[in-house]
N, C-alpha and C positions, 0 to 999 in steps of 0.2 A: 933416729931424729925425734926430738921431743915435740909436743904440741906447740910450744912457743916458737921453736925453730920453724915449724911448718907455717906459722902465722907471719913470719918475717922473711921467709926464704926469697920471695920476690917482692918487688915494690908495686906490682900491678894488682888491680882488683881481680879476685877469683870469681866474682859474681858473673854469671852468664849474661850477655847482652840481651835486652828485651825491648827492642825498638818500638813495639806496639803498646808499651805500658803507659797508657795515657788515661787520665781520669783524676778524680778528687784525691786518690791515694798515690798518685805518681810520685816516685822517689822513695816510697816505703818498700823495704826489702823483707820478704817473708820466706822463711825456711819451713816448708811443709814436710815434716817427717812422718806424717800420719798415713793411715791406710784405712780401708773399709769405707764408712760413710761420713760420720760426723766431722772428723778432722779434714778430710779432703774437701767436703762441701764448704766448710768455713774458709779454707784456703782459696777455693774457687770464687767465693763471694768477694774476698779481698782482691783477687786478681781482676774480677769483672770491673772493679772500680779503680783500676790503675796501679795497684801494687805489683811489684816485680816478684813473682812467686817461683821459687825453685822447689820442686818436689824431689825428695830423696827416697829412692826405693832400694830394697835389697836386690841381689841378683835374682832371687825367686820371684820378685815383683809383688805388687799390691794384690791381695787375695781376690779383690773384685774383678781383676782382669779376666777371671774364668767363671764368674757368676752369671748364670742364665745364658741367654742366646748370645752368640758372638756375631760380630759384624761380618759381612760377606768375605772380607779378606782375612778373617780370623785374628786380626790384630787387637781387637778390643771387644769387651762386652758392653751392653747398654749401661750397666752399673758404672763401669770405669769411665766410659765416654761422658756420662752425665755429671761426673764429679771432678773432672780433672782438666777442663779446658783452660786455655790461656796461661799455662804453666810451662816453665822450663823443666827438664828432667835429668837428674844425675843418679847413677847407680853406684852405691857404695856398699861394700861388705864390711859392716861394722863389727864383725868378729875379728878383723885384722887391725893391728895398731896403726898401720899407715892410713887406712881409710877413716879411722877415728880421728886422726890428725887432720885429714882433709875436712872432715865434718867440723872440727873445732875452728878451722880457718873460715869456713862459711858462716859459722855462728858469730865470729868476730865482726863480720860485715853486716849481719842481719839486724833488722829492727824488731822482728817478731819471729818467734819459733813456736810451731804447733806440733805436738806429739801426742800419741795415744798408745804408747807402749805399755806393757804391764808395769805397774808402779814399781819403781826401784831399778828399772833397766838403765836409765840414763845415769843413775848413781854408780852402777856397776861399771859403766864405761868411763867413769871419772868426769862426767859432765852433768852432775846433778845441779839443780838450780841453786838451792840454798848453800850447798857446800862449795861450789866452784863458780857457777856462771853469774850469780848476783854480784860477785866481786870482779870477776874477769870481764864481764860485759854489763856494766851497771845500767845501761840504757835499754837493755833487751827486755821486751815484753814476752814473757814465757807462758804459753797457754797449754796446759795439760788437760786432755779429755779422757776420763776414765769411767768405768762402770759405776763404782760406788765411792770413789775418793781414795785417799791414801791412808786413812786411819779409821778408827771406829770398829765395831764388831765385824763388818764386812769389808773393811778397808783393804784394797789391793786385789780383791777378787775380780775376775773378768766379767764383763757384761755385754750381752748382745741386745739389740733392740727388742726382740720379742720376749726375751727373759725379763727385761725391765718392764715391758707392758704387763707381764704377769705379776712380778714382784711388787710393782708400784701401784697396782690396783686398776690400771686403765683397761686391761682385758676384761675385768670383772663387770664393767658397765657397758661393754660393747657386745651386742648380740640381742637375741630375743629371750624373753623371760622363760619360755618353755624349752629352750635349747641350751647348749653349752656356750661358754664364753668364746669370743672370737678375737683373733689378732686384727688390729687395724690394717687395712690392705696396703699401706705404704709404711716405710720405716720412720714413722712419725716421731718416735723418741729421738732417733739419730738426727732427724731434720731440725727438731726444736733445739737439741744440744748444739748443732752447728750454728744456728742463729744466735743462741746465747753466747757461744764462743766468739762469734763475729762481733756481737755487742760488747763483750768484755774486752776484746782486743782494742776496739775503737775507744772505749772508755779509758783504758790504760794509756793509749797513745795520747789522748787528750790531756790526761793528768800529767804525762811526761812533759808536755809543752810547758807546764808550770814548774814542776819539780826537777826536771832534767833526769829523772830516774825511771827505769822500767819497773815492772813488778810481775808477780806470779798470778796467773789467772787459773782458778781451780774450777773446772766445769765437769759435771758428772751426768751420766744418763739418768741416775736416780733423781737428782734435783730437777731434771728436765721433765720426767714423767709426772712427778708430784705436782709440778707447776701446771700440768695439763688437766688436772682433775676437776676444775671448776665446771659446773656448780656443785658437783656431787660432794666434793670434800668439804666445802663450806656449809652445805646443808646438813651433812653429818655432824660437823662441829657445832651446829646450832641445836640439834635435837637428838643426837646419838642414834638416829635411825639409818641403818645401812641402805644405800640406794639399790634399786633393782634395775635389771636390764629392761629397756623399753623398745628395743629394735630400732626402727627408723623414726619412731615417735620421740618427741622431746619430753624430758621429765618435768618441765616447768611451763610449757606453752602448748596450747591446743587451739586449732589443729596445726600440726607441724610434723608432716609425715609424707610418705610416698603412697600413691594410689595407682592401681593398674588401669590401663586403657587398652583399647584394641590396637593401638599403635605404639605401645611401650609404656614404661613406667613414667610417672609424673609426680613431681614434688611441689608442695606448696606450704606456705607459712602465713598464718594470720597472727601477728604478734601483738596486736592491740584491738580494741573494740571497733575502731573505724575500719581496720582491715577486714575484720570478720564480717561486718555488715556489708562491705563492698563485695567480699567473696560470695556471700549467700545471695546477694542481689544478682551478680553475674550468673550464678548457677540457677537462678529462677526460684529460689526459696527464701525470700527475705523474711518471712514470718518466723523462721527458725531462730532468728536473733532474739525474739521475745520469749521463747521457750525457757522456763526457769532452769532447765537442765543445761542451757547453753548461753545464758545472758551475761556471763562473766567468765574470765579465764579460769578462775577457781572452780566454777561449776563445770566448765567444759572438761577440765582435767579429771574431774570425778566421773564424768560420763563420756570419756574419750572414745570408747568402742562404739557406743550408741551414735556419737557424732560421725564417726567414720562410716557407719552403716548407712547414714543419710547421704554423706558426701560422695562415697564411692560410686554408687549407681549414676549420680549426676555427672560424673567425670568419665566413666568407663567408655562411652561411645564417642567422646570428643577427640578432636585432633590436638595433640599436645602443643604443637607450634602455635596454632590459632588461639588456644586457650591461654597460653603464656602471654601472648600479646594483649589479650583482653584484660587479664588480671594485672599484668605489669602496668597497663594503661590507667588503672584505677588505684595504683599504689600497693598491690598485693604481690609480694615476692613469690615467684613460681618459675619452674623450669622443667623441661623434659630431663630425664636422667640420661645424660649423654655418655655413650661409650667413648673410650679414649680417642679413636680416630675422629669422631665428630667434635669432641671437645677441642682437640688441637687445631682443627680447621675452622672452628667457629669464627664468625666475622669479627667479633670484639677481641678475641684472642689474637687474631692476626693483626688487627688494628693496633693493639698494645705491644706489638713485637714480642709476644710471649712464645710464639713459634716462629723459627727462622729457617728458611731454606733458600740460601743465596748462592748455591753452587759450590761453596767452600765449607760451610757449616750447616748441618741440618740437625736441629734440636731445639731445646728450650732456651728462650731469651732471658734477659736480665730482669728480675721482677721488681727492682727498686728504681723508681724514677725520681729524678731531682730536677728542679726548675732550671738551673744553670749548668750544673756539672753533668757531663755526658759519660756513660760507661764505655769501656772499649767494646768493639764488636767481637762477639765470641769466635774463637778459633779452636779447631779440634785439638785434642791432646796430641802432643808430639810423641814420637816413638820412645820406648823405654831406653834410657841412657843417652838420649840425643845430645846432651850437653856435657857428658862426663869428660870427654877428651879435652874440651875447651877449659874446663875447670882445672884439670890436672896439669895442662900445659901452662896455665897462668901461674900455678904454684911450682913449676919446674919439676913436676913429677910424672909427666906423660910417659917417659921411657922407663920409669922405676917399677919394677915388678912388685906386686903386693906381697907383704910378708905373710908368714904362716899365721893362722889364728892363734891368739894368745891363750 
């Protein structure tokens, strides 16, 4: 059976029902063929706002299903759980002609396709965007997320978050000057790439409203990490001086760092002269503001260690929660350094629905809030292959054995 025959074998939609797909993107059909972090996170954000997202997995499953600690029932890891809510799930062995035909049928119905295979994989399956899909599905928004892009000296090479943190310069500015470079503690490059992919898809859908045509969205981890280097990259472009690691301190603002207290770590920032004056008044040392070493941000940066030696003892015996309220009350940004359990249960986090525990879903809420349009309530990931049979039945293939790999 050919791809075109698969697309016309039945007259019914092969897209799995998604009765909870309500939100600003209701009616948009997204085929999420990605795995790991960036692609699935982009698909999840689209699903959060009403898109009907079908995740396609291989029989082996998304790699992140086995990353880190597993849920008590062993069905999911925290990684997978946090990236794949609100999606339907279809398992296809794309090494077989039949399942590639099933995929082609799903593509025919999709508005958006997200993939992060090794560059050239879709082309080998006869489903490359430029060669096939741009003509076959002219309204399709095709989003490819890759490490370095499809061309250039490193085109087609694989990329993981930490590798791009190293290659793209981010790791070099993270850590303390007298120690080695550090990886940022979350997959920040993947997360930024996901948000860029989300933005690119929405831009392409908006343009399609005018032109009637989809287009190719080319998102790379390299582009994402380079976009993160502000202000270091711009300062280097201005004066050719390579930035140095400054630990928890800021390279352009002082004071802007962590201090130790008897009750835990405490972070504060005085980003302007008014805030610095208010800070030193609260700490009982208003005269420090007039010291020539500290009477401007430029001066404070030149004497940042001396300033820290003054501020540190003034903070060390104080209660972080009380000091936070006092400083926030006069407009100085400050906070205890909260561990994850404290951060997730913080009153403002709960107020903003950023942590949800409603008996059905326990996890992170939707971080984008709109005035009139409400996102769907998060639902846990469905089991692997939960919707495969419905898709095959709609195509008249439920009883057809898969062919041998090509």
